[in-house]
PyMOL Python script that loads the backbone (N, CA, C, O; Angstrom):
from pymol import cmd

cmd.read_pdbstr("""\
ATOM      1  N   MET A   1      -0.558  -1.441   8.916  1.00  0.00           N
ATOM      2  CA  MET A   1      -0.594  -0.254   9.747  1.00  0.00           C
ATOM      3  C   MET A   1       0.336   0.804   9.145  1.00  0.00           C
ATOM      4  O   MET A   1       1.433   0.483   8.690  1.00  0.00           O
ATOM      5  N   PHE A   2      -0.099   2.044   9.144  1.00  0.00           N
ATOM      6  CA  PHE A   2       0.658   3.172   8.612  1.00  0.00           C
ATOM      7  C   PHE A   2       1.592   3.690   9.710  1.00  0.00           C
ATOM      8  O   PHE A   2       1.148   3.898  10.839  1.00  0.00           O
ATOM      9  N   ALA A   3       2.846   3.897   9.411  1.00  0.00           N
ATOM     10  CA  ALA A   3       3.814   4.385  10.398  1.00  0.00           C
ATOM     11  C   ALA A   3       3.928   5.907  10.348  1.00  0.00           C
ATOM     12  O   ALA A   3       3.846   6.516   9.281  1.00  0.00           O
ATOM     13  N   CYS A   4       4.116   6.496  11.498  1.00  0.00           N
ATOM     14  CA  CYS A   4       4.323   7.943  11.564  1.00  0.00           C
ATOM     15  C   CYS A   4       5.638   8.323  10.898  1.00  0.00           C
ATOM     16  O   CYS A   4       6.612   7.570  10.917  1.00  0.00           O
ATOM     17  N   ARG A   5       5.635   9.520  10.307  1.00  0.00           N
ATOM     18  CA  ARG A   5       6.825  10.058   9.662  1.00  0.00           C
ATOM     19  C   ARG A   5       7.683  10.759  10.735  1.00  0.00           C
ATOM     20  O   ARG A   5       7.195  11.660  11.417  1.00  0.00           O
ATOM     21  N   PRO A   6       8.949  10.354  10.886  1.00  0.00           N
ATOM     22  CA  PRO A   6       9.806  11.019  11.872  1.00  0.00           C
ATOM     23  C   PRO A   6       9.898  12.523  11.612  1.00  0.00           C
ATOM     24  O   PRO A   6      10.018  12.959  10.467  1.00  0.00           O
ATOM     25  N   GLY A   7       9.839  13.303  12.682  1.00  0.00           N
ATOM     26  CA  GLY A   7       9.967  14.746  12.565  1.00  0.00           C
ATOM     27  C   GLY A   7       8.743  15.462  12.041  1.00  0.00           C
ATOM     28  O   GLY A   7       8.836  16.638  11.690  1.00  0.00           O
ATOM     29  N   CYS A   8       7.596  14.801  11.973  1.00  0.00           N
ATOM     30  CA  CYS A   8       6.379  15.406  11.431  1.00  0.00           C
ATOM     31  C   CYS A   8       5.613  16.164  12.515  1.00  0.00           C
ATOM     32  O   CYS A   8       5.566  17.394  12.498  1.00  0.00           O
ATOM     33  N   ALA A   9       5.025  15.446  13.439  1.00  0.00           N
ATOM     34  CA  ALA A   9       4.266  16.010  14.561  1.00  0.00           C
ATOM     35  C   ALA A   9       3.057  16.841  14.140  1.00  0.00           C
ATOM     36  O   ALA A   9       2.551  17.631  14.938  1.00  0.00           O
ATOM     37  N   ALA A  10       2.584  16.680  12.902  1.00  0.00           N
ATOM     38  CA  ALA A  10       1.413  17.443  12.454  1.00  0.00           C
ATOM     39  C   ALA A  10       0.212  17.201  13.364  1.00  0.00           C
ATOM     40  O   ALA A  10      -0.552  18.125  13.643  1.00  0.00           O
ATOM     41  N   CYS A  11       0.044  15.968  13.824  1.00  0.00           N
ATOM     42  CA  CYS A  11      -1.095  15.649  14.687  1.00  0.00           C
ATOM     43  C   CYS A  11      -0.941  16.249  16.081  1.00  0.00           C
ATOM     44  O   CYS A  11      -1.896  16.257  16.858  1.00  0.00           O
ATOM     45  N   CYS A  12       0.241  16.747  16.404  1.00  0.00           N
ATOM     46  CA  CYS A  12       0.498  17.397  17.690  1.00  0.00           C
ATOM     47  C   CYS A  12       0.537  18.918  17.552  1.00  0.00           C
ATOM     48  O   CYS A  12       0.763  19.634  18.527  1.00  0.00           O
ATOM     49  N   ILE A  13       0.315  19.397  16.339  1.00  0.00           N
ATOM     50  CA  ILE A  13       0.351  20.838  16.078  1.00  0.00           C
ATOM     51  C   ILE A  13      -0.997  21.341  15.551  1.00  0.00           C
ATOM     52  O   ILE A  13      -1.566  22.282  16.106  1.00  0.00           O
ATOM     53  N   ALA A  14      -1.504  20.724  14.493  1.00  0.00           N
ATOM     54  CA  ALA A  14      -2.704  21.242  13.821  1.00  0.00           C
ATOM     55  C   ALA A  14      -3.969  21.203  14.678  1.00  0.00           C
ATOM     56  O   ALA A  14      -4.658  22.219  14.769  1.00  0.00           O
ATOM     57  N   PRO A  15      -4.302  20.078  15.308  1.00  0.00           N
ATOM     58  CA  PRO A  15      -5.558  20.052  16.074  1.00  0.00           C
ATOM     59  C   PRO A  15      -5.399  20.658  17.463  1.00  0.00           C
ATOM     60  O   PRO A  15      -4.301  20.703  18.019  1.00  0.00           O
ATOM     61  N   SER A  16      -6.512  21.119  18.007  1.00  0.00           N
ATOM     62  CA  SER A  16      -6.521  21.533  19.403  1.00  0.00           C
ATOM     63  C   SER A  16      -6.602  20.271  20.266  1.00  0.00           C
ATOM     64  O   SER A  16      -7.095  19.234  19.822  1.00  0.00           O
ATOM     65  N   ILE A  17      -6.117  20.373  21.493  1.00  0.00           N
ATOM     66  CA  ILE A  17      -6.187  19.265  22.445  1.00  0.00           C
ATOM     67  C   ILE A  17      -6.704  19.858  23.742  1.00  0.00           C
ATOM     68  O   ILE A  17      -5.950  20.444  24.519  1.00  0.00           O
ATOM     69  N   SER A  18      -7.994  19.699  23.964  1.00  0.00           N
ATOM     70  CA  SER A  18      -8.644  20.382  25.074  1.00  0.00           C
ATOM     71  C   SER A  18      -8.099  19.973  26.435  1.00  0.00           C
ATOM     72  O   SER A  18      -7.975  20.821  27.319  1.00  0.00           O
ATOM     73  N   SER A  19      -7.774  18.710  26.629  1.00  0.00           N
ATOM     74  CA  SER A  19      -7.284  18.278  27.937  1.00  0.00           C
ATOM     75  C   SER A  19      -5.935  18.890  28.289  1.00  0.00           C
ATOM     76  O   SER A  19      -5.568  18.950  29.463  1.00  0.00           O
ATOM     77  N   LEU A  20      -5.199  19.342  27.288  1.00  0.00           N
ATOM     78  CA  LEU A  20      -3.922  20.023  27.517  1.00  0.00           C
ATOM     79  C   LEU A  20      -4.044  21.534  27.338  1.00  0.00           C
ATOM     80  O   LEU A  20      -3.060  22.265  27.455  1.00  0.00           O
ATOM     81  N   LYS A  21      -5.279  21.999  27.051  1.00  0.00           N
ATOM     82  CA  LYS A  21      -5.546  23.422  26.802  1.00  0.00           C
ATOM     83  C   LYS A  21      -4.668  23.953  25.671  1.00  0.00           C
ATOM     84  O   LYS A  21      -4.188  25.086  25.720  1.00  0.00           O
ATOM     85  N   LYS A  22      -4.469  23.119  24.655  1.00  0.00           N
ATOM     86  CA  LYS A  22      -3.637  23.468  23.504  1.00  0.00           C
ATOM     87  C   LYS A  22      -4.525  23.908  22.354  1.00  0.00           C
ATOM     88  O   LYS A  22      -5.335  23.113  21.879  1.00  0.00           O
ATOM     89  N   PRO A  23      -4.404  25.135  21.893  1.00  0.00           N
ATOM     90  CA  PRO A  23      -5.206  25.575  20.752  1.00  0.00           C
ATOM     91  C   PRO A  23      -4.700  24.994  19.433  1.00  0.00           C
ATOM     92  O   PRO A  23      -3.546  24.579  19.326  1.00  0.00           O
ATOM     93  N   ALA A  24      -5.560  24.971  18.458  1.00  0.00           N
ATOM     94  CA  ALA A  24      -5.195  24.499  17.119  1.00  0.00           C
ATOM     95  C   ALA A  24      -4.081  25.352  16.546  1.00  0.00           C
ATOM     96  O   ALA A  24      -4.044  26.566  16.747  1.00  0.00           O
ATOM     97  N   GLY A  25      -3.166  24.700  15.825  1.00  0.00           N
ATOM     98  CA  GLY A  25      -2.090  25.409  15.155  1.00  0.00           C
ATOM     99  C   GLY A  25      -0.892  25.736  16.034  1.00  0.00           C
ATOM    100  O   GLY A  25       0.056  26.375  15.579  1.00  0.00           O
ATOM    101  N   VAL A  26      -0.929  25.308  17.278  1.00  0.00           N
ATOM    102  CA  VAL A  26       0.162  25.563  18.219  1.00  0.00           C
ATOM    103  C   VAL A  26       0.789  24.224  18.586  1.00  0.00           C
ATOM    104  O   VAL A  26       0.074  23.255  18.843  1.00  0.00           O
ATOM    105  N   ALA A  27       2.110  24.160  18.612  1.00  0.00           N
ATOM    106  CA  ALA A  27       2.783  22.914  18.981  1.00  0.00           C
ATOM    107  C   ALA A  27       2.426  22.511  20.408  1.00  0.00           C
ATOM    108  O   ALA A  27       2.386  23.350  21.308  1.00  0.00           O
ATOM    109  N   CYS A  28       2.173  21.244  20.602  1.00  0.00           N
ATOM    110  CA  CYS A  28       1.870  20.713  21.927  1.00  0.00           C
ATOM    111  C   CYS A  28       3.073  20.932  22.840  1.00  0.00           C
ATOM    112  O   CYS A  28       4.212  20.728  22.419  1.00  0.00           O
ATOM    113  N   PRO A  29       2.836  21.343  24.075  1.00  0.00           N
ATOM    114  CA  PRO A  29       3.956  21.555  24.989  1.00  0.00           C
ATOM    115  C   PRO A  29       4.687  20.257  25.349  1.00  0.00           C
ATOM    116  O   PRO A  29       5.775  20.295  25.924  1.00  0.00           O
ATOM    117  N   GLN A  30       4.094  19.123  25.012  1.00  0.00           N
ATOM    118  CA  GLN A  30       4.724  17.834  25.303  1.00  0.00           C
ATOM    119  C   GLN A  30       5.657  17.363  24.194  1.00  0.00           C
ATOM    120  O   GLN A  30       6.262  16.298  24.315  1.00  0.00           O
ATOM    121  N   LEU A  31       5.785  18.135  23.116  1.00  0.00           N
ATOM    122  CA  LEU A  31       6.732  17.772  22.057  1.00  0.00           C
ATOM    123  C   LEU A  31       8.149  18.123  22.493  1.00  0.00           C
ATOM    124  O   LEU A  31       8.392  19.190  23.057  1.00  0.00           O
ATOM    125  N   ASP A  32       9.080  17.211  22.227  1.00  0.00           N
ATOM    126  CA  ASP A  32      10.476  17.509  22.534  1.00  0.00           C
ATOM    127  C   ASP A  32      11.145  18.155  21.321  1.00  0.00           C
ATOM    128  O   ASP A  32      10.480  18.424  20.321  1.00  0.00           O
ATOM    129  N   GLN A  33      12.458  18.408  21.400  1.00  0.00           N
ATOM    130  CA  GLN A  33      13.163  19.093  20.320  1.00  0.00           C
ATOM    131  C   GLN A  33      13.233  18.269  19.040  1.00  0.00           C
ATOM    132  O   GLN A  33      13.546  18.811  17.980  1.00  0.00           O
ATOM    133  N   HIS A  34      12.947  16.966  19.118  1.00  0.00           N
ATOM    134  CA  HIS A  34      12.929  16.097  17.936  1.00  0.00           C
ATOM    135  C   HIS A  34      11.509  15.874  17.420  1.00  0.00           C
ATOM    136  O   HIS A  34      11.278  15.007  16.577  1.00  0.00           O
ATOM    137  N   LEU A  35      10.559  16.661  17.928  1.00  0.00           N
ATOM    138  CA  LEU A  35       9.136  16.567  17.579  1.00  0.00           C
ATOM    139  C   LEU A  35       8.561  15.194  17.920  1.00  0.00           C
ATOM    140  O   LEU A  35       7.790  14.618  17.152  1.00  0.00           O
ATOM    141  N   ARG A  36       8.944  14.690  19.070  1.00  0.00           N
ATOM    142  CA  ARG A  36       8.401  13.435  19.599  1.00  0.00           C
ATOM    143  C   ARG A  36       7.660  13.734  20.894  1.00  0.00           C
ATOM    144  O   ARG A  36       8.045  14.612  21.665  1.00  0.00           O
ATOM    145  N   CYS A  37       6.593  12.985  21.110  1.00  0.00           N
ATOM    146  CA  CYS A  37       5.751  13.189  22.293  1.00  0.00           C
ATOM    147  C   CYS A  37       6.428  12.654  23.547  1.00  0.00           C
ATOM    148  O   CYS A  37       6.846  11.497  23.595  1.00  0.00           O
ATOM    149  N   ARG A  38       6.532  13.506  24.557  1.00  0.00           N
ATOM    150  CA  ARG A  38       7.103  13.084  25.835  1.00  0.00           C
ATOM    151  C   ARG A  38       6.154  12.173  26.608  1.00  0.00           C
ATOM    152  O   ARG A  38       6.578  11.445  27.504  1.00  0.00           O
ATOM    153  N   LEU A  39       4.865  12.216  26.258  1.00  0.00           N
ATOM    154  CA  LEU A  39       3.869  11.402  26.962  1.00  0.00           C
ATOM    155  C   LEU A  39       3.542  10.095  26.252  1.00  0.00           C
ATOM    156  O   LEU A  39       2.743   9.305  26.754  1.00  0.00           O
ATOM    157  N   TYR A  40       4.148   9.855  25.092  1.00  0.00           N
ATOM    158  CA  TYR A  40       3.845   8.645  24.315  1.00  0.00           C
ATOM    159  C   TYR A  40       4.080   7.407  25.185  1.00  0.00           C
ATOM    160  O   TYR A  40       5.144   7.239  25.779  1.00  0.00           O
ATOM    161  N   GLY A  41       3.062   6.550  25.243  1.00  0.00           N
ATOM    162  CA  GLY A  41       3.143   5.318  26.022  1.00  0.00           C
ATOM    163  C   GLY A  41       2.922   5.496  27.513  1.00  0.00           C
ATOM    164  O   GLY A  41       2.964   4.523  28.266  1.00  0.00           O
ATOM    165  N   GLN A  42       2.686   6.735  27.950  1.00  0.00           N
ATOM    166  CA  GLN A  42       2.470   7.017  29.366  1.00  0.00           C
ATOM    167  C   GLN A  42       0.978   7.127  29.664  1.00  0.00           C
ATOM    168  O   GLN A  42       0.206   7.524  28.791  1.00  0.00           O
ATOM    169  N   PRO A  43       0.559   6.783  30.881  1.00  0.00           N
ATOM    170  CA  PRO A  43      -0.870   6.888  31.227  1.00  0.00           C
ATOM    171  C   PRO A  43      -1.393   8.326  31.196  1.00  0.00           C
ATOM    172  O   PRO A  43      -2.598   8.540  31.068  1.00  0.00           O
ATOM    173  N   GLU A  44      -0.503   9.310  31.312  1.00  0.00           N
ATOM    174  CA  GLU A  44      -0.914  10.719  31.285  1.00  0.00           C
ATOM    175  C   GLU A  44      -1.250  11.214  29.883  1.00  0.00           C
ATOM    176  O   GLU A  44      -1.824  12.292  29.730  1.00  0.00           O
ATOM    177  N   ARG A  45      -0.904  10.450  28.874  1.00  0.00           N
ATOM    178  CA  ARG A  45      -1.181  10.871  27.487  1.00  0.00           C
ATOM    179  C   ARG A  45      -2.693  10.926  27.280  1.00  0.00           C
ATOM    180  O   ARG A  45      -3.391   9.959  27.587  1.00  0.00           O
ATOM    181  N   PRO A  46      -3.208  12.043  26.764  1.00  0.00           N
ATOM    182  CA  PRO A  46      -4.658  12.161  26.554  1.00  0.00           C
ATOM    183  C   PRO A  46      -5.202  11.059  25.631  1.00  0.00           C
ATOM    184  O   PRO A  46      -4.552  10.664  24.664  1.00  0.00           O
ATOM    185  N   ALA A  47      -6.386  10.585  25.947  1.00  0.00           N
ATOM    186  CA  ALA A  47      -7.026   9.524  25.162  1.00  0.00           C
ATOM    187  C   ALA A  47      -7.217   9.946  23.712  1.00  0.00           C
ATOM    188  O   ALA A  47      -7.106   9.118  22.808  1.00  0.00           O
ATOM    189  N   CYS A  48      -7.501  11.223  23.481  1.00  0.00           N
ATOM    190  CA  CYS A  48      -7.697  11.669  22.100  1.00  0.00           C
ATOM    191  C   CYS A  48      -6.409  11.582  21.307  1.00  0.00           C
ATOM    192  O   CYS A  48      -6.452  11.415  20.088  1.00  0.00           O
ATOM    193  N   CYS A  49      -5.271  11.689  21.961  1.00  0.00           N
ATOM    194  CA  CYS A  49      -3.986  11.557  21.275  1.00  0.00           C
ATOM    195  C   CYS A  49      -3.682  10.094  20.971  1.00  0.00           C
ATOM    196  O   CYS A  49      -3.307   9.749  19.851  1.00  0.00           O
ATOM    197  N   SER A  50      -3.844   9.246  21.971  1.00  0.00           N
ATOM    198  CA  SER A  50      -3.541   7.835  21.743  1.00  0.00           C
ATOM    199  C   SER A  50      -4.549   7.185  20.807  1.00  0.00           C
ATOM    200  O   SER A  50      -4.237   6.172  20.180  1.00  0.00           O
ATOM    201  N   GLY A  51      -5.731   7.735  20.701  1.00  0.00           N
ATOM    202  CA  GLY A  51      -6.748   7.197  19.801  1.00  0.00           C
ATOM    203  C   GLY A  51      -6.576   7.601  18.352  1.00  0.00           C
ATOM    204  O   GLY A  51      -7.145   6.971  17.461  1.00  0.00           O
ATOM    205  N   LEU A  52      -5.800   8.641  18.105  1.00  0.00           N
ATOM    206  CA  LEU A  52      -5.565   9.108  16.743  1.00  0.00           C
ATOM    207  C   LEU A  52      -4.507   8.231  16.086  1.00  0.00           C
ATOM    208  O   LEU A  52      -3.380   8.141  16.574  1.00  0.00           O
ATOM    209  N   GLN A  53      -4.863   7.596  14.999  1.00  0.00           N
ATOM    210  CA  GLN A  53      -3.955   6.695  14.299  1.00  0.00           C
ATOM    211  C   GLN A  53      -3.534   7.293  12.968  1.00  0.00           C
ATOM    212  O   GLN A  53      -4.360   7.812  12.217  1.00  0.00           O
ATOM    213  N   ALA A  54      -2.254   7.215  12.689  1.00  0.00           N
ATOM    214  CA  ALA A  54      -1.738   7.710  11.414  1.00  0.00           C
ATOM    215  C   ALA A  54      -2.355   6.929  10.261  1.00  0.00           C
ATOM    216  O   ALA A  54      -2.588   5.725  10.369  1.00  0.00           O
ATOM    217  N   SER A  55      -2.616   7.622   9.159  1.00  0.00           N
ATOM    218  CA  SER A  55      -3.152   6.975   7.957  1.00  0.00           C
ATOM    219  C   SER A  55      -2.612   7.716   6.732  1.00  0.00           C
ATOM    220  O   SER A  55      -2.195   8.870   6.821  1.00  0.00           O
ATOM    221  N   ALA A  56      -2.628   7.040   5.607  1.00  0.00           N
ATOM    222  CA  ALA A  56      -2.155   7.665   4.362  1.00  0.00           C
ATOM    223  C   ALA A  56      -2.991   8.896   4.029  1.00  0.00           C
ATOM    224  O   ALA A  56      -2.453   9.903   3.568  1.00  0.00           O
ATOM    225  N   GLU A  57      -4.295   8.825   4.258  1.00  0.00           N
ATOM    226  CA  GLU A  57      -5.177   9.957   3.961  1.00  0.00           C
ATOM    227  C   GLU A  57      -4.828  11.168   4.826  1.00  0.00           C
ATOM    228  O   GLU A  57      -4.732  12.289   4.326  1.00  0.00           O
ATOM    229  N   MET A  58      -4.642  10.937   6.112  1.00  0.00           N
ATOM    230  CA  MET A  58      -4.361  12.023   7.038  1.00  0.00           C
ATOM    231  C   MET A  58      -2.942  12.569   6.853  1.00  0.00           C
ATOM    232  O   MET A  58      -2.745  13.784   6.867  1.00  0.00           O
ATOM    233  N   CYS A  59      -1.974  11.707   6.683  1.00  0.00           N
ATOM    234  CA  CYS A  59      -0.569  12.116   6.678  1.00  0.00           C
ATOM    235  C   CYS A  59      -0.064  12.581   5.322  1.00  0.00           C
ATOM    236  O   CYS A  59       0.882  13.366   5.255  1.00  0.00           O
ATOM    237  N   GLY A  60      -0.677  12.111   4.237  1.00  0.00           N
ATOM    238  CA  GLY A  60      -0.221  12.496   2.915  1.00  0.00           C
ATOM    239  C   GLY A  60       1.208  12.046   2.673  1.00  0.00           C
ATOM    240  O   GLY A  60       1.708  11.142   3.342  1.00  0.00           O
ATOM    241  N   GLU A  61       1.853  12.679   1.720  1.00  0.00           N
ATOM    242  CA  GLU A  61       3.234  12.328   1.406  1.00  0.00           C
ATOM    243  C   GLU A  61       4.236  13.271   2.052  1.00  0.00           C
ATOM    244  O   GLU A  61       5.418  12.944   2.161  1.00  0.00           O
ATOM    245  N   LEU A  62       3.771  14.439   2.480  1.00  0.00           N
ATOM    246  CA  LEU A  62       4.635  15.445   3.085  1.00  0.00           C
ATOM    247  C   LEU A  62       4.024  15.958   4.381  1.00  0.00           C
ATOM    248  O   LEU A  62       2.805  15.928   4.548  1.00  0.00           O
ATOM    249  N   ARG A  63       4.856  16.424   5.290  1.00  0.00           N
ATOM    250  CA  ARG A  63       4.385  16.992   6.552  1.00  0.00           C
ATOM    251  C   ARG A  63       3.390  18.128   6.308  1.00  0.00           C
ATOM    252  O   ARG A  63       2.392  18.252   7.017  1.00  0.00           O
ATOM    253  N   GLU A  64       3.674  18.956   5.294  1.00  0.00           N
ATOM    254  CA  GLU A  64       2.796  20.081   4.979  1.00  0.00           C
ATOM    255  C   GLU A  64       1.395  19.609   4.591  1.00  0.00           C
ATOM    256  O   GLU A  64       0.409  20.275   4.908  1.00  0.00           O
ATOM    257  N   GLN A  65       1.301  18.468   3.909  1.00  0.00           N
ATOM    258  CA  GLN A  65      -0.004  17.911   3.555  1.00  0.00           C
ATOM    259  C   GLN A  65      -0.750  17.467   4.809  1.00  0.00           C
ATOM    260  O   GLN A  65      -1.955  17.685   4.930  1.00  0.00           O
ATOM    261  N   ALA A  66      -0.034  16.847   5.738  1.00  0.00           N
ATOM    262  CA  ALA A  66      -0.650  16.416   6.993  1.00  0.00           C
ATOM    263  C   ALA A  66      -1.147  17.619   7.796  1.00  0.00           C
ATOM    264  O   ALA A  66      -2.260  17.595   8.322  1.00  0.00           O
ATOM    265  N   LEU A  67      -0.339  18.658   7.891  1.00  0.00           N
ATOM    266  CA  LEU A  67      -0.757  19.859   8.612  1.00  0.00           C
ATOM    267  C   LEU A  67      -2.012  20.467   7.996  1.00  0.00           C
ATOM    268  O   LEU A  67      -2.935  20.855   8.712  1.00  0.00           O
ATOM    269  N   ALA A  68      -2.045  20.551   6.658  1.00  0.00           N
ATOM    270  CA  ALA A  68      -3.201  21.122   5.965  1.00  0.00           C
ATOM    271  C   ALA A  68      -4.441  20.258   6.154  1.00  0.00           C
ATOM    272  O   ALA A  68      -5.525  20.791   6.394  1.00  0.00           O
ATOM    273  N   TRP A  69      -4.309  18.935   6.052  1.00  0.00           N
ATOM    274  CA  TRP A  69      -5.456  18.021   6.185  1.00  0.00           C
ATOM    275  C   TRP A  69      -6.033  18.121   7.594  1.00  0.00           C
ATOM    276  O   TRP A  69      -7.249  18.220   7.761  1.00  0.00           O
ATOM    277  N   LEU A  70      -5.168  18.094   8.606  1.00  0.00           N
ATOM    278  CA  LEU A  70      -5.636  18.163   9.989  1.00  0.00           C
ATOM    279  C   LEU A  70      -6.223  19.536  10.322  1.00  0.00           C
ATOM    280  O   LEU A  70      -7.195  19.623  11.072  1.00  0.00           O
ATOM    281  N   ALA A  71      -5.653  20.593   9.780  1.00  0.00           N
ATOM    282  CA  ALA A  71      -6.205  21.931   9.999  1.00  0.00           C
ATOM    283  C   ALA A  71      -7.591  22.048   9.375  1.00  0.00           C
ATOM    284  O   ALA A  71      -8.492  22.644   9.966  1.00  0.00           O
ATOM    285  N   ALA A  72      -7.762  21.483   8.188  1.00  0.00           N
ATOM    286  CA  ALA A  72      -9.080  21.502   7.537  1.00  0.00           C
ATOM    287  C   ALA A  72     -10.085  20.699   8.344  1.00  0.00           C
ATOM    288  O   ALA A  72     -11.238  21.109   8.472  1.00  0.00           O
ATOM    289  N   LEU A  73      -9.674  19.571   8.887  1.00  0.00           N
ATOM    290  CA  LEU A  73     -10.563  18.763   9.718  1.00  0.00           C
ATOM    291  C   LEU A  73     -10.946  19.519  10.981  1.00  0.00           C
ATOM    292  O   LEU A  73     -12.108  19.496  11.389  1.00  0.00           O
ATOM    293  N   GLU A  74     -10.000  20.174  11.592  1.00  0.00           N
ATOM    294  CA  GLU A  74     -10.269  20.974  12.788  1.00  0.00           C
ATOM    295  C   GLU A  74     -11.320  22.041  12.482  1.00  0.00           C
ATOM    296  O   GLU A  74     -12.233  22.256  13.278  1.00  0.00           O
ATOM    297  N   THR A  75     -11.197  22.699  11.349  1.00  0.00           N
ATOM    298  CA  THR A  75     -12.125  23.758  10.954  1.00  0.00           C
ATOM    299  C   THR A  75     -13.505  23.201  10.604  1.00  0.00           C
ATOM    300  O   THR A  75     -14.523  23.830  10.892  1.00  0.00           O
ATOM    301  N   ALA A  76     -13.536  22.036   9.991  1.00  0.00           N
ATOM    302  CA  ALA A  76     -14.791  21.481   9.466  1.00  0.00           C
ATOM    303  C   ALA A  76     -15.611  20.680  10.469  1.00  0.00           C
ATOM    304  O   ALA A  76     -16.694  20.209  10.124  1.00  0.00           O
ATOM    305  N   THR A  77     -15.141  20.513  11.675  1.00  0.00           N
ATOM    306  CA  THR A  77     -15.821  19.599  12.581  1.00  0.00           C
ATOM    307  C   THR A  77     -16.906  20.224  13.444  1.00  0.00           C
ATOM    308  O   THR A  77     -17.327  19.618  14.429  1.00  0.00           O
ATOM    309  N   GLY A  78     -17.364  21.404  13.102  1.00  0.00           N
ATOM    310  CA  GLY A  78     -18.521  21.901  13.817  1.00  0.00           C
ATOM    311  C   GLY A  78     -18.546  23.398  14.004  1.00  0.00           C
ATOM    312  O   GLY A  78     -17.600  24.111  13.669  1.00  0.00           O
ATOM    313  N   ASP A  79     -19.673  23.860  14.559  1.00  0.00           N
ATOM    314  CA  ASP A  79     -19.868  25.273  14.867  1.00  0.00           C
ATOM    315  C   ASP A  79     -19.530  25.523  16.322  1.00  0.00           C
ATOM    316  O   ASP A  79     -20.415  25.713  17.156  1.00  0.00           O
ATOM    317  N   TYR A  80     -18.273  25.520  16.610  1.00  0.00           N
ATOM    318  CA  TYR A  80     -17.823  25.813  17.955  1.00  0.00           C
ATOM    319  C   TYR A  80     -16.495  26.532  17.861  1.00  0.00           C
ATOM    320  O   TYR A  80     -15.884  26.570  16.793  1.00  0.00           O
ATOM    321  N   PRO A  81     -16.044  27.099  18.953  1.00  0.00           N
ATOM    322  CA  PRO A  81     -14.799  27.878  18.909  1.00  0.00           C
ATOM    323  C   PRO A  81     -13.619  27.038  18.440  1.00  0.00           C
ATOM    324  O   PRO A  81     -13.632  25.819  18.615  1.00  0.00           O
ATOM    325  N   PRO A  82     -12.609  27.648  17.856  1.00  0.00           N
ATOM    326  CA  PRO A  82     -11.445  26.901  17.389  1.00  0.00           C
ATOM    327  C   PRO A  82     -10.675  26.226  18.507  1.00  0.00           C
ATOM    328  O   PRO A  82      -9.789  25.420  18.226  1.00  0.00           O
ATOM    329  N   THR A  83     -10.979  26.522  19.768  1.00  0.00           N
ATOM    330  CA  THR A  83     -10.299  25.865  20.879  1.00  0.00           C
ATOM    331  C   THR A  83     -11.009  24.580  21.291  1.00  0.00           C
ATOM    332  O   THR A  83     -10.732  24.044  22.364  1.00  0.00           O
ATOM    333  N   THR A  84     -11.915  24.079  20.464  1.00  0.00           N
ATOM    334  CA  THR A  84     -12.559  22.798  20.731  1.00  0.00           C
ATOM    335  C   THR A  84     -11.805  21.706  19.999  1.00  0.00           C
ATOM    336  O   THR A  84     -11.456  21.866  18.830  1.00  0.00           O
ATOM    337  N   ASN A  85     -11.555  20.615  20.666  1.00  0.00           N
ATOM    338  CA  ASN A  85     -10.779  19.534  20.082  1.00  0.00           C
ATOM    339  C   ASN A  85     -11.621  18.712  19.123  1.00  0.00           C
ATOM    340  O   ASN A  85     -12.706  18.265  19.495  1.00  0.00           O
ATOM    341  N   PHE A  86     -11.149  18.497  17.886  1.00  0.00           N
ATOM    342  CA  PHE A  86     -11.927  17.747  16.921  1.00  0.00           C
ATOM    343  C   PHE A  86     -11.962  16.264  17.231  1.00  0.00           C
ATOM    344  O   PHE A  86     -12.868  15.566  16.776  1.00  0.00           O
ATOM    345  N   THR A  87     -10.997  15.759  17.997  1.00  0.00           N
ATOM    346  CA  THR A  87     -10.991  14.348  18.332  1.00  0.00           C
ATOM    347  C   THR A  87     -11.788  14.101  19.603  1.00  0.00           C
ATOM    348  O   THR A  87     -12.623  13.198  19.658  1.00  0.00           O
ATOM    349  N   CYS A  88     -11.525  14.906  20.618  1.00  0.00           N
ATOM    350  CA  CYS A  88     -12.198  14.693  21.891  1.00  0.00           C
ATOM    351  C   CYS A  88     -13.542  15.400  21.972  1.00  0.00           C
ATOM    352  O   CYS A  88     -14.444  14.949  22.678  1.00  0.00           O
ATOM    353  N   GLY A  89     -13.679  16.512  21.247  1.00  0.00           N
ATOM    354  CA  GLY A  89     -14.941  17.233  21.215  1.00  0.00           C
ATOM    355  C   GLY A  89     -15.302  17.925  22.502  1.00  0.00           C
ATOM    356  O   GLY A  89     -16.482  18.196  22.725  1.00  0.00           O
ATOM    357  N   THR A  90     -14.352  18.225  23.360  1.00  0.00           N
ATOM    358  CA  THR A  90     -14.636  18.869  24.630  1.00  0.00           C
ATOM    359  C   THR A  90     -14.179  20.318  24.581  1.00  0.00           C
ATOM    360  O   THR A  90     -12.981  20.588  24.502  1.00  0.00           O
ATOM    361  N   PRO A  91     -15.123  21.255  24.626  1.00  0.00           N
ATOM    362  CA  PRO A  91     -14.720  22.667  24.583  1.00  0.00           C
ATOM    363  C   PRO A  91     -13.892  23.054  25.795  1.00  0.00           C
ATOM    364  O   PRO A  91     -14.125  22.564  26.899  1.00  0.00           O
ATOM    365  N   ILE A  92     -12.936  23.926  25.586  1.00  0.00           N
ATOM    366  CA  ILE A  92     -12.172  24.502  26.695  1.00  0.00           C
ATOM    367  C   ILE A  92     -12.993  25.644  27.262  1.00  0.00           C
ATOM    368  O   ILE A  92     -13.512  26.470  26.510  1.00  0.00           O
ATOM    369  N   ARG A  93     -13.111  25.697  28.522  1.00  0.00           N
ATOM    370  CA  ARG A  93     -13.865  26.766  29.163  1.00  0.00           C
ATOM    371  C   ARG A  93     -12.951  27.593  30.035  1.00  0.00           C
ATOM    372  O   ARG A  93     -13.399  28.550  30.667  1.00  0.00           O
TER     373      ARG A  93
END
""", "prot")
cmd.dss("prot")
cmd.show_as("cartoon", "prot")
cmd.util.cbc("prot")
cmd.orient("prot")
């Protein structure tokens, strides 16, 4: 299993998260000052967040690589507004 890089939070910044009404490229409001999720391990954590697993391909060697990879995935996942979540696929209305 690939471990998350401390202080990265790319997966909480680059993609949109429709259930939290978080647009792509904006830090999740649930991130604390150490870039850790306040909802981690809690039932309120969105399924699309808990379902996303860190991997060498996604995370790269640097935080900047992870941000770029996730931003590209967000852009490439369909013909819908940028406020649609690439993991959950639910447009914000």
